[in-house]
SEFIFI-345294 format. One record per residue (C-alpha): residue in one letter; x negated, y, z. Coordinates in steps of 0.1 Angstrom, whole numbers, plus 5000, padded with zeros to 4 digits. Layout:
AXYZ
...
This chain:
M207046717282
G208546567314
K205346447328
K203946777327
T207046937341
T206546707372
V203046727373
K203447117378
K205947067401
R204246857424
R201347107425
A203247367434
A205047147464
G201647077474
T200847447477
R203847557492
R202747287519
E199247377522
S200347757529
S202947627552
S200947427570
D198147707575
T201047937589
R201447667612
E197747597627
R197247977624
A199947997646
S199347757670
L196147917676
I197348217679
T199748097711
T196347937723
L195048237728
Q197648437739
E197848207769
Y194148257777
V194348627775
Q197548617798
R195048397824
R192248697828
T193048927849
G191549287841
T192249557815
Q193549517779
A190249647767
E188049437788
K189749137777
A189649257735
E185849317749
V185048957753
L187148827724
G184549097702
I188149227688
T189549637693
Q192249667714
P194749757688
R193349417672
L194149237704
N197749427705
D198449217673
L197348867684
L199548927716
K202649017694
G201848687673
R201548897638
V199948587624
E199348727587
K197148987601
F194548677608
S193148417591
L192348047602
D188548147602
A189048457626
L191148257650
V189047957651
S186048177661
L188348407686
A188648067703
Q185248007702
K184948297721
A187148227746
G185347947757
L187747747736
R187147407721
V189047347688
N189346967674
V191346837650
N190246437654
V193046227675
Q191845987701
P193645707702
V194845607732
Q197345297745
I200345207719
P202445417718
S202645637751
I200845957739
N201646157709
P198446357700
N198046667685
L199146717649
A196046687622
T195346997605
L196646957571
P199846787561
S200146407549
T201046277510
F204646247530
A204946557546
P208446727529
H208247137521
P210047327544
S212947387517
V213847077514
L214947097545
G217547357537
Q218747157509
L220546927537
D224146947550
S225446967581
E225946577586
Q223046477568
G220746747591
I222046577620
R221346237609
L217946287601
F217646537629
L218746197652
S216545997636
L213346177643
L214146237678
R214345827677
C211045817665
E209546097692
A211445897719
I209745597706
A206545727698
N206645867736
G207445567756
L211245667763
S214345457760
P216845467733
K219345527757
D217345877764
V218346007733
V221946137726
L223246277696
S226846237677
L226846227641
N230246387644
S229746717630
N233246817632
A233846767671
P233847027694
D230347017709
G230547317738
G227247427718
I225047127720
D224746867695
A221746647712
K219946567742
V216746417754
D216346297792
N213346197810
S210646297791
S207246327806
T205546557778
S205846867764
D204446757730
S206746827695
L210246807701
L210046737734
A210046917767
R208946787802
G212446637817
S215546737792
T216046907762
Y219347017748
Y219747057711
Q221847287692
I221447227655
K222347457622
T222047367585
G222147617558
S220847977552
G223548167566
F222748157605
K219848347612
P218848267649
W216348647650
Q219348827648
L221148907679
G224748867663
D224648537652
L222948437686
R225948567707
K228348397680
E227248057682
L226448057720
F229648227732
D233248127735
K235748397715
S235648637741
K231848697737
K231248707777
H231448317787
L228348057773
G229947727756
N230047447788
A227347217773
I224947517773
K225647647807
T225147257821
C221847277799
L220347597821
N222347467849
R220447177855
N217147337843
G217047197806
T215047307780
Y217747477754
A216047397721
L217847627687
V217347377652
T217947547622
F217247357589
G217947657564
H215147887573
D211347837572
L210748127605
L207848337603
P206148397635
H207948727641
Q211348587635
H210548297655
D209448527682
E212448727681
A214548427681
I212948367717
A212948697732
H216848737721
L217948367737
T215748447767
K217648797773
L221448637766
F220648377789
Q219248627817
A222148837811
C224048547823
G222548477852
Y219548277845
T216348447854
Q213748187840
P215447997811
K213547747789
V213947797753
A212847647724
V213247757683
Y212847537655
G212447597618
Q211947427589
G208247427593
Q208247287628
I210347017615
A208446927588
G205646957606
E206746667629
L208646467599
D204946407588
K204146177614
Y206545947604
P206445807573
S209845597578
L211245937575
C209946117550
L210145867520
D213845927515
L213846287523
I210846347497
G212146077468
L209045847475
D211345537484
D210645327460
G209744937456
S206544957469
F207445067501
R211045137516
S212645327546
I215145077563
E218045197546
G215945187512
W215444797525
K218844727531
K220144927503
N217544797475
D217644427487
A220844207477
Q219543937502
M219344177532
R223344247526
V224443917527
A226243827556
L224043707588
Q224743347606
L222543367642
G222843057667
S220943037697
E217843027686
Q217843257663
E219243537683
E216443457709
L213543537682
I215143887678
K215143937712
E211743837717
I210744047684
R212444377696
A210544307732
A206844247715
L208044597695
H208044767733
E204444597747
N201644797746
V199644497745
V201044357712
Q200444547682
H200744287656
I203544087651
R203243777630
V206743557625
I206043257598
G208742987587
E209042807560
P210342957525
G214143077523
I214443047564
G215743357569
K212543507581
T212843847564
R216443897575
L216243797607
V213144047611
L215444337594
E218144237619
A215744277649
V214644617639
S217844767629
I218744887664
D218545257671
G215445217693
I213645077662
A214945147629
P213545507626
S210345407627
V210345117604
V208845087572
Y209144797546
V206744637521
P207744387500
R204344247492
G200944257512
E198644237481
E200544557467
F200944767499
Q197044747500
K197044967467
S199545137477
K199345537484
L200545457520
F197645257534
K195245487520
E197145757543
L197245527574
L193445497568
K192645857573
P190645927602
D191946267612
R195846117610
Y198046037634
Y200945797625
S203945677645
V205445367622
I206545007626
L205244857592
V207244557583
I204944377556
D206644057534
D205143777515
C201943847534
D199243597531
D196343517550
D193943687526
D196144027528
R197343977561
T193243957575
S192544277554
I195444457566
W194844317602
S191344437602
A192044777584
L194844897610
K194044727644
G193744957673
R194945277654
S197545447675
G201145497667
I200945177641
K202844837647
L202544627623
I204944287613
T203344057587
I205943777571
D204543467557
H204643077556
G202242997579
P200642777594
D199742937627
E195942887629
T195043207639
Y194543387667
D194143747680
S195143897719
A196744237699
M198843967678
R201943757689
T203343437665
Y206843357661
H208143087645
C211443117626
P214142837636
R215942687608
L219942727608
T221742457622
D224242287600
E227142457613
Q225642767609
I225342677568
K228242567568
K229642927579
I227843087551
L229242827529
F232642847538
G232243237534
Y232343177497
L234342897493
Q237042947522
Q237842597529
N235742337550
A236441987534
D232742007516
L230942197539
H229241937552
N227841757517
W226542087507
A225242177541
A223041887540
W221142017503
C220342347522
S218142197549
G218842527572
S217842757546
P220443027545
R218743177513
V219742837496
A223142837512
H223943157497
L223042997464
V224442707466
G228242867479
E227843167453
N227542897426
L230242667436
R232442957435
S231243107404
N229442837382
P230142497398
D228442287367
H225642427379
V225242447415
L221442507416
K221342757388
S218843057399
P220543427402
A219343677373
D217943917398
V215843707424
P214043327408
I214743187437
W212742847432
D209943037417
R210143157454
F209542817468
I207242717441
I204343007435
G205643257463
H206043637457
K202043687449
A201343637412
I198643377405
N197143287371
S199343087351
R196842797346
A197342797390
A200642827388
E201742577362
Q199542337382
H201142397409
R204742297397
T203442007374
V202241827411
L205441967423
R207741757396
H205941487399
I206241477434
A209641517433
L210141177410
F210141037444
H213041037474
R209841087497
F206040957490
G203140827511
F200041087515
E198041027548
S196340637554
P197840387553
V200040477523
S197740747507
E197940517474
E201340657468
G200140977471
E197440857447
F199240707422
I201141037419
C197841217414
S196940987382
L200441067369
V199541417366
K196241357354
E197741237325
V199541577321
D196541787335
P193141577328
T191441867352
M193441747381
T191341547405
W192141377439
R190541657459
R192641917442
F195441697444
Q195241737482
E194642087485
I198042157466
V199641947487
Q198142037518
H199342427504
Y202842297505
R202442147534
D201242457551
K204342627536
R207142387553
I207642257515
L206441937518
Q207641777554
G206541447572
S203541307588
H202340987571
T205341017543
L206441357527
F209441427517
I210541797500
V212342037517
P214842207512
K216841917496
A217842137465
L214442217458
H214241817454
V217041837432
Y215542127410
L212441977407
W213741647397
V215641737370
D212742037359
F210641737354
W213141557334
K213841887311
N209741917307
C208641597305
G211541347299
H211741317261
G210540937256
F209740887289
P208540507288
F210940367319
Q210239997317
T206440077313
F207140287344
M208140017365
D205839817359
R203140057372
I204540177403
P203640107438
P206339817447
A207540037480
M208040357457
K210640177432
R213340207455
W212240597459
F212040647423
L215340507418
Q217440687442
L217240997425
F218940877391
I222040967407
Y221241367397
A220641267358
H224441297346
G223241687335
V220241647321
S220141517283
P216541357286
A217441127314
Q220941077302
T219140877274
V216940697298
V219740587321
K221640457282
D219040267271
I218740127308
L222339967307
S221939877271
T222039517261
T218239527261
G218239737289
P216239557319
F219839437333
S219039157307
D216438967330
H219438807354
D216738797378
F216439177379
L220239187377
V221039007410
S218039147428
E218339407456
T216639657441
G218339607407
L221939627424
R221339897444
F219640067410
L223439977393
N225240167427
Y222740487423
L223440477378
S226840487391
E226840817397
A224440897363
D226740757337
P229840577357
A231340457320
G227640327311
T227240087345
L231239967342
A230739847306
L227639647321
L229439527352
E232439387327
R229739197309
T228139067340
I229739007372
K233339057359
T232338727345
W230938517373
S233238227387
H235038237425
E232537997436
Q229738227422
L231438517435
Y231938417473
A228338297473
W226838637466
H225638837495
A222639027487
G223539367471
R227139247468
Q228139587493
D226139837465
I227839667434
V231639757458
W230040127462
A229340137426
L233040057419
E234340277448
K232240567427
I233440487392
A237240447400
V237640807416
W237740897375
D240640877361
D240240727328
L237640467342
F240140337371
A242040057355
R238839887340
A236939957376
V239939807395
D239839527372
V236439427376
L236939517418
I240039207418
P237938917418
I235339047442
A238139137468
L239538767461
A236038597466
E235638827499
N232938717526
A232339007545
E233939117581
Y233639457580
S236439727566
N234739887541
N234039587517
S235639467486
K239239397496
G239139737520
L238239947494
L240739727466
L243939837492
S242240177501
L242840267462
F246540167462
N247440387492
V250040717482
G250540817519
L250741157531
G247841317543
W243841217534
P244041147496
T242940827477
A239340857464
T240440877430
Q241541097403
A244440847388
A247540927394
P250040657414
S251840577379
K248640457370
R248140257398
L251540077395
P251239857370
I248139677384
L249739637415
K252939497400
D250439287376
L249439077407
V252539047422
M253538867396
S250638637387
N251738277385
D248338277409
A249038267446
G245838437455
R246738727433
R249738747444
A249338737480
L246539037476
G249039227451
L251639187482
E249339267505
M248239657480
C251639647483
Q252139727520
H249239957519
W251240167490
L253840167514
K252040337543
T253040657555
E250040777562
S246640767539
D243940527557
S240940697566
R237840637546
I234040737548
V233541027527
G231140997500
A232540897465
E233741267458
Y230241347462
Q228241267432
G224941367421
S225041767418
R228541767402
P230841997423
S233341767444
I235441537427
E239141637433
F241241347438
W245141307432
R247341467454
S251041497456
K252441817446
T255841717466
Y257141527494
G259541387467
E257141267443
V255641017469
F259040937482
D260140817446
Y256040597445
W257740457475
R261240437465
Q259540207432
V257839977450
L260739907474
R263039817446
F260439597427
L259839377460
R263239397465
I263839217427
E261238987428
M261038847461
K264838637454
G262438407428
F259638377457
N259538027478
A260338067519
A256138137525
D256138437495
R259638577508
N258238597543
R255038767529
V257738997513
A259639017548
E256139167563
V255839467541
F259039567540
I259539557579
T255939737583
A257439947558
A260240017577
Q258640137609
D257340437592
I259940507568
V263140427594
H261340487628
F258540737631
M259140917598
R262840897598
I262540957561
E266441027553
E266140977515
L264840617521
A266040507553
G269640387538
E267840177514
V265840037539
M268239927561
D269539727537
I266739557530
L266439457564
F270239367564
E269739107534
L266238947552
A268138857583
E271138677565
D267838497550
R267738177572
E264238117563
I262838487573
D261138477606
R262938677625
R260438747653
P258839087637
L262139157623
T263739137656
Q260639337677
F260839587647
V264939617660
I263539647694
R260839887695
A263140117672
L265840087700
W263540147727
R261540467717
N265640627705
S267540467732
D269540767739
A270440797702
S274240827689
D276140467686
N277640627650
T277940367631
N276840547598
S273240707614
I270240517612
F269840397644
G273540327649
R272840087621
I270139957639
R272339847667
Q274239687641
L271139477633
D270539327666
K273539247667
V273138987637
L270038897650
T271238807682
G273338587672
T276138387697
S274438047702
L272537967731
W268937927709
E269938237689
R270438437721
T267238257735
E265138347705
R266338707708
Y266238777747
V263538527755
L261038437726
Y261138757706
G261038997731
T258539267741
W257539477771
E259239757756
E262839637768
D261939677806
D262240047804
V265540237792
F265540627783
Q268040807798
K268341187801
G264741287794
E262441007811
Y261940647806
K263840457839
E262940057847
S265639867828
N267139527849
L269139417818
P266239217808
A266139007837
K269838957841
R269738827804
V267138547813
R268738487848
D272138427826
L270638197800
A268837997828
Q272137927843
E273737787807
Y270537547804
I270837377837
R274137417838
D274537097815
F271536827813
T272536737780
V272037117765
F268737137788
S267436767772
E268836967736
H266537237737
L264237087761
P261436997728
K261237357714
L261137537748
V257937327755
R256537427724
A257737777721
S255638117732
G257438407737
H257338747761
R259938637785
L259438217783
P257438197816
E260338417837
L262838177815
G261137847830
M261038017866
E264738077866
C265537737856
G263037577879
K264737747904
L268137617900
A267337277885
E267336897903
P264836607900
Q266136507867
F265336837851
E261836767858
E261436407852
E262736517818
L260436827812
L257936537824
K258236277796
H257836557771
M254636677788
E253336347788
S254236227756
G250836427743
H252736617719
A249836847699
D252637177700
N253137137737
N252537447757
A251937557797
S254337877789
F257637747799
V256137467821
S254037677841
G256937927853
Y259337627861
F256937457885
S256137787900
G260037817903
L259837477917
R257537597942
T259837807959
R262337507961
D260437227971
G256637297977
R256036937984
R257636807951
W255737047931
E252136967944
M252936617939
L254136657905
L250836877897
H248736607909
R250736377890
L249736607858
L246236647870
H245736237867
K246336217831
Q244536367801
A247336447781
T248936687807
R245536827828
E245137127809
I249037227812
A248637107852
I245437377853
T247237677837
C250137617861
M247937677888
G246037917870
S249038157867
F250838077897
G249137927925
F246837637941
T246437447973
E243037317983
S244336987978
L244437017938
L241437227936
H239636907955
E241036697926
M239536947903
L236236967916
I235936567918
L237236557881
L234536837876
K231536617893
E232736307875
G233036507839
E236336487834
L236336857835
D234737117821
S233637447839
T235837637815
A238637447838
F238337747868
A238038077841
G241938117850
F241438137887
V240738427912
F240038317949
K240038637980
Q238438488011
A241138698027
K244238608011
D244038237996
K244037938016
I240737808003
S238037698031
E234337868023
H233137518024
L235237417991
F234337687979
R231137677983
E231237317968
I233137457939
I230437677931
A227737457939
A229337217912
L229437497889
L225737557891
Q225137187885
H226137287847
P223737517836
D225437697810
Q226138047800
T230038017807
S229337807840
V227038087852
N229638377842
I232538207860
S230138137894
R229338507895
R232938617887
L234338387916
M231338477937
Y232138877935
D236038797941
Y235338617974
Y232238787993
F232139087974
A235339267959
K235939517982
E233939528016
I230439318014
S231338998038
E229338978069
D228238628062
F227838478028
P225338168021
E221938338012
E220638087991
L223738037970
V223938367965
F220438387954
E220438107930
V223538247912
L221638587910
T218438427895
M220438227872
L219538517839
S219938447803
E219938677771
T223438617765
D224838777795
D227538987789
L228539297799
M231139207824
S229038947840
M226539137846
H228839417864
Y229839097886
W225839037894
H225139417901
E227539417927
I226239117944
A222739207938
K223839567956
G224939387985
F221939087987
I219339317989
K221439538013
K222039218039
Y218539058030
P216239328026
T213039078033
R213638898001
S213239187978
M210439107966
D211638687958
F214138887942
L212539087920
N209838787910
E212538607897
I213638857878
F210538887860
R210138547859
N213738487844
A214738787828
R213638797791
R214339207786
I215339437813
S216339797792
R218340067805
Y221140037777
G223739757773
A224039427798
T220739427812
G220439807825
Y222239647857
L218839437861
A216839767856
E219039937886
I218339667909
A214339647898
D214440037906
E215439987938
I213539787949
V210339927932
I211240237949
K211840107984
H208739847983
P206139967957
L203139847972
E204339497974
S206339547938
W203039597922
E201339307933
I204339077918
I204539247885
S200739227878
E201038877888
N203338777865
L201338977838
I198138757847
L200338457848
K202638487821
P201338797801
E203238777768
H206538727785
C206138947816
H204539237788
T207539217769
V209939267803
V208039547818
Y207939747787
Y211439757780
W211639817820
L209640137815
A210740237781
A212740477791
D212740767820
S213240607858
N212840727892
T209940457898
């Protein structure tokens, strides 16, 4: 019954539309005939005779009595008048001209009565869209259409206007048209009273301001009524009334138009996009832009735009306004956001009203809309957006619509871009950047911590980003679960277009097997890898052939789901993981792992094993993993266990089955001896990473650490994230970045205590080092990764809930060590002291944690009383704390008051105690004092040193007693103390000093002695030089003498003696490393300097070359280039090149080379030749970048001569020189 009613309604609507259209066509012909009659001269009788009608009949025609004329009769009159009636539309350039309306309404023409049902807001909105469509069709700018949707705002009689029209077609008049819009049937425009009420103010004397503006500017006033389908006489009467009213106001020739339901419906007929909502045809097969937005959830998500996406949107909009472009093609891989970007591009006012969206190209060709658009007697203005339009559909649709005036086409597909048409433009949709993807994910997660990890899963796809984000928020254990309303993964695998189930399953099977591998070779020379996967597919589908496999792979390459050149991989990563899981769910039961491993090409094994990190949530894969980790699995073979492949596989399996992997490590690697562990290198780091990932789990932490400790005790790697670095990081409970484990400190602390109390010295030392990390106030930085395992949601690590909780864990370790250290030997007590002092730096000094500071200070006082504790670190802690807080309160009860008390204890009273405090343990921080908000230089440290020097020199016995300690000590101000003593001492002190030096004690050093000789030089230069000669002559004191000279000065006589010793082999070139010679400053002749350089060059080792370059740079080139330097000697230094040149040495070389070729440009070719002959490599990076700069400079100035040098070297020394030239030309240059 319902269906019959619907049919009747549709038929009735059709009849009414046909009647309405007939009336409109008759009215149009009558208007044309009226214009013809008015143009002819003569009497009414003569005009009637020409048309072959009576004069009364002519009178009916002139009065517009449509009901008295049939359409056939009017066509006959037109022919008699010499007028051609032609209903065909002649196509012209898109979309500048709007042809006449078709003679019959289309499928989409709304019945006039539908318009009468619209309220004020709906009517205004519809008319605005209609005007915008008219503007687009007539080539106007969207800015030329002005209309407010606020129907309640005072408008002075005008609701909308269109400017700058060059045509009088349709609703537009030439120039400007001002529209007054009325809805509802209460207003009757043919009644004079209604018009007066609408046009004039309350006084009935003055027109509305906006209407006056229209008429003053010679615009056309258009009255639009949605409430009535005007009859011709009603229309005429409305025109006549308006004209008289305006004339009465002084406008002699007003331009007036009136539009009722019939005229509006006729105009809407040209724009299917506007009719869809209005007549209820906005269904799934095609939609208006509003329906597109409303019915597709993917189109309502927040849009993230980068510069590339914004540029694409601009280009699409621009192309839609180009007459020569009718077809825009947007291509890109699935899920990349093509449809969403196109929607954004066409959503602006100047485009949106004309848009019709078609979800699938295949269905569009079966639709009423497509058939309507193909009718030869129709004109439509529409922008068709056709999604998922593959090659066949696109070709068919474009062929049918190409050249049709008023129709623009936007198709969306995956590519590739292999077609061309002069009226078509193709755009590649760019991926989103990781930052844009992170913004999408942030909208779901509202935190930044894990965004970088999940962004990598999305591979630039916004569709995947929304899926992952929603699942992480609502369904974290199934991060790849497809939403109920959109089969996202099927969209990637088989697309929108339905293909027969066999072909679809074949495509799915191929992708499943490809997904078993991280990547695979497909093109020669690695095509055997693709052939191997094809053979796997053939075992499931015997009809599979290599040719068919290649076709399917190429299909997915075209869709950009498989990417790469010779080696292919699946994009996005999330799709790859989904397909891997899908394989195991459907094909993984009873999987023969070992047999499979034996068949895999060697290069593919790692790519196969790598994906087992996703096995944790897949039952068949878990079964295989448990078999692998069992006592009879492949790891029972020791050779496989210790191989790099096996150890790396364990790293992967630690994510799939952490407990099973840990059990295997416990029965294998944990049983190895210390020697075995120390000798173990290959694959070691993989096990460290595996243990890091296992240790995150609360229930596995203690066992994982138990395996890790012996590996850390046998550490043989230097990098920070080695086994020991991992172990230390796991025992940090500081504030900030959380330690990578769920285990609370209460579970970690017993392990730490057991190590500290161990009888094994190595384990005890490791435990103390772990205590030091435990007491760090700030957490260590670490490489992110352990929290991301397989497809699990990010693992939450332990975090303290309050500061007090952390303070309590620190306090437990402090008290534990304070008690335990009493039973330790001196070495271990000093290790504990180091832990306490380091902790004090943070707790007392930087963080000022009052809850713990007092207890820490008590411990430091106890350390100060223990004479076996090294006071240097304790003293330097005090110095640093006082320096940073030099203006703090002296209150003895305050923390810094207690630090000052500790300083007094450490300073002591004896000469040696004060020497330790002020000279040996002092630091640069004491050079400044903080006063009144700024640091100022302090003279107190220097005064203390002078006072101590006077005490030493005052009594020779005291000096002699302490001298053995002074010449063997080291300290910040020890040279300064030596200098002050040297200034004051008499010869007997020097003899005592020399006696200790000449004894050749192994612990002697030059720190105090060099300072002493510097002071002596100020007092007696001749004796200073004589004593240094004495020290130079003896092997035991020679090094100290050279240090004294390098630090505090030299003479030519001393340098000459060093030169002789160098030539005789008694010195090596490093003796000159500490010297700086300045030509203008130092009293060293150029002759002696050249001799030194020449002697150094006789030792062609890298150290000698580096020293020669630096000495020569300092002497000749440091500031301004010397006017005179030895050409050949400098050239020799420049041409001594080596692969081991360091960056600083090559900097000196570069400066010398610039000066050399500037002064001796004629030597440039010799220089270039030597560069190519001697250099093993000239890259543009690192130390040899300086060589490239000089070579560039020479070649630019002398290109022809340079090429002769280069080509000659290429011929004479091809292998070597080819390498040099390759690296030289490897990057962009100016040559």
